[in-house]
C-alpha positions as YAML, in Angstrom:
chain: A
units: angstrom
residues:
- id: 1
  name: MET
  ca: [-31.38, -46.66, 21.83]
- id: 2
  name: MET
  ca: [-34.49, -44.93, 20.50]
- id: 3
  name: LYS
  ca: [-34.20, -41.49, 19.02]
- id: 4
  name: THR
  ca: [-36.54, -38.92, 20.47]
- id: 5
  name: LYS
  ca: [-38.97, -37.24, 18.14]
- id: 6
  name: ASP
  ca: [-37.64, -33.80, 19.04]
- id: 7
  name: SER
  ca: [-34.09, -34.81, 18.20]
- id: 8
  name: LEU
  ca: [-35.13, -36.29, 14.86]
- id: 9
  name: GLU
  ca: [-37.23, -33.23, 14.01]
- id: 10
  name: GLN
  ca: [-34.31, -30.95, 14.90]
- id: 11
  name: LYS
  ca: [-31.97, -32.92, 12.66]
- id: 12
  name: ARG
  ca: [-34.49, -32.75, 9.80]
- id: 13
  name: GLU
  ca: [-34.82, -29.00, 10.25]
- id: 14
  name: ILE
  ca: [-31.03, -28.51, 10.31]
- id: 15
  name: ALA
  ca: [-30.72, -30.59, 7.13]
- id: 16
  name: LYS
  ca: [-33.40, -28.48, 5.42]
- id: 17
  name: ILE
  ca: [-31.67, -25.25, 6.42]
- id: 18
  name: GLY
  ca: [-28.35, -26.63, 5.18]
- id: 19
  name: MET
  ca: [-29.89, -27.63, 1.84]
- id: 20
  name: SER
  ca: [-31.51, -24.21, 1.42]
- id: 21
  name: THR
  ca: [-28.31, -22.35, 2.26]
- id: 22
  name: SER
  ca: [-26.10, -24.45, 0.01]
- id: 23
  name: LEU
  ca: [-28.64, -24.18, -2.84]
- id: 24
  name: LEU
  ca: [-28.64, -20.39, -2.46]
- id: 25
  name: LEU
  ca: [-24.83, -20.30, -2.51]
- id: 26
  name: THR
  ca: [-24.66, -22.61, -5.52]
- id: 27
  name: ALA
  ca: [-27.16, -20.57, -7.52]
- id: 28
  name: GLY
  ca: [-25.75, -17.23, -6.44]
- id: 29
  name: SER
  ca: [-22.15, -18.11, -7.17]
- id: 30
  name: ALA
  ca: [-23.13, -19.40, -10.63]
- id: 31
  name: LEU
  ca: [-23.60, -15.77, -11.68]
- id: 32
  name: PHE
  ca: [-19.93, -14.96, -11.00]
- id: 33
  name: LEU
  ca: [-18.04, -17.99, -12.28]
- id: 34
  name: ARG
  ca: [-15.40, -15.86, -13.96]
- id: 35
  name: HIS
  ca: [-13.87, -15.23, -10.54]
- id: 36
  name: THR
  ca: [-11.74, -17.89, -8.87]
- id: 37
  name: LEU
  ca: [-13.34, -17.44, -5.44]
- id: 38
  name: ALA
  ca: [-16.84, -17.81, -6.90]
- id: 39
  name: LYS
  ca: [-15.80, -21.06, -8.61]
- id: 40
  name: ARG
  ca: [-14.53, -22.46, -5.31]
- id: 41
  name: ILE
  ca: [-17.68, -21.42, -3.49]
- id: 42
  name: HIS
  ca: [-19.82, -22.90, -6.28]
- id: 43
  name: ILE
  ca: [-18.08, -26.27, -6.15]
- id: 44
  name: GLY
  ca: [-18.03, -26.39, -2.34]
- id: 45
  name: ALA
  ca: [-21.67, -25.42, -2.03]
- id: 46
  name: GLY
  ca: [-22.63, -28.03, -4.64]
- id: 47
  name: ILE
  ca: [-20.84, -30.73, -2.68]
- id: 48
  name: ALA
  ca: [-22.50, -29.51, 0.53]
- id: 49
  name: LEU
  ca: [-25.90, -29.61, -1.18]
- id: 50
  name: ILE
  ca: [-25.38, -33.25, -2.12]
- id: 51
  name: GLY
  ca: [-24.25, -34.07, 1.41]
- id: 52
  name: PHE
  ca: [-27.19, -32.32, 3.07]
- id: 53
  name: SER
  ca: [-29.61, -34.00, 0.64]
- id: 54
  name: LEU
  ca: [-28.25, -37.46, 1.44]
- id: 55
  name: TRP
  ca: [-28.36, -36.73, 5.17]
- id: 56
  name: HIS
  ca: [-31.92, -35.38, 4.91]
- id: 57
  name: SER
  ca: [-33.13, -38.45, 3.03]
- id: 58
  name: SER
  ca: [-31.53, -40.75, 5.60]
- id: 59
  name: LEU
  ca: [-33.60, -39.14, 8.38]
- id: 60
  name: TYR
  ca: [-36.85, -40.57, 7.02]
- id: 61
  name: PRO
  ca: [-37.93, -44.20, 7.49]
- id: 62
  name: LYS
  ca: [-37.69, -46.53, 4.55]
- id: 63
  name: THR
  ca: [-41.05, -48.20, 3.85]
- id: 64
  name: LYS
  ca: [-41.65, -50.93, 1.32]
- id: 65
  name: LEU
  ca: [-44.73, -50.88, -0.89]
- id: 66
  name: LYS
  ca: [-47.11, -53.77, -0.38]
- id: 67
  name: ASP
  ca: [-47.98, -55.96, -3.35]
- id: 68
  name: LYS
  ca: [-51.38, -54.73, -4.64]
- id: 69
  name: SER
  ca: [-52.11, -57.84, -6.74]
- id: 70
  name: SER
  ca: [-53.10, -59.89, -3.65]
...
């Protein structure tokens, strides 16, 4: 089954928004790491950032470089 372009573009946009939000939470919570809640948010947002980054990279086609010596 082929994925529609709109669906793929929507998934890419959702992944970008997720990465931006989790990056903001990770950076913002880093300022308050003395508090237990901020530590939990920091760790959770960091894990979410990794997950969104992996998902985002999987939404792009994998192309192999051609050998330039030929």
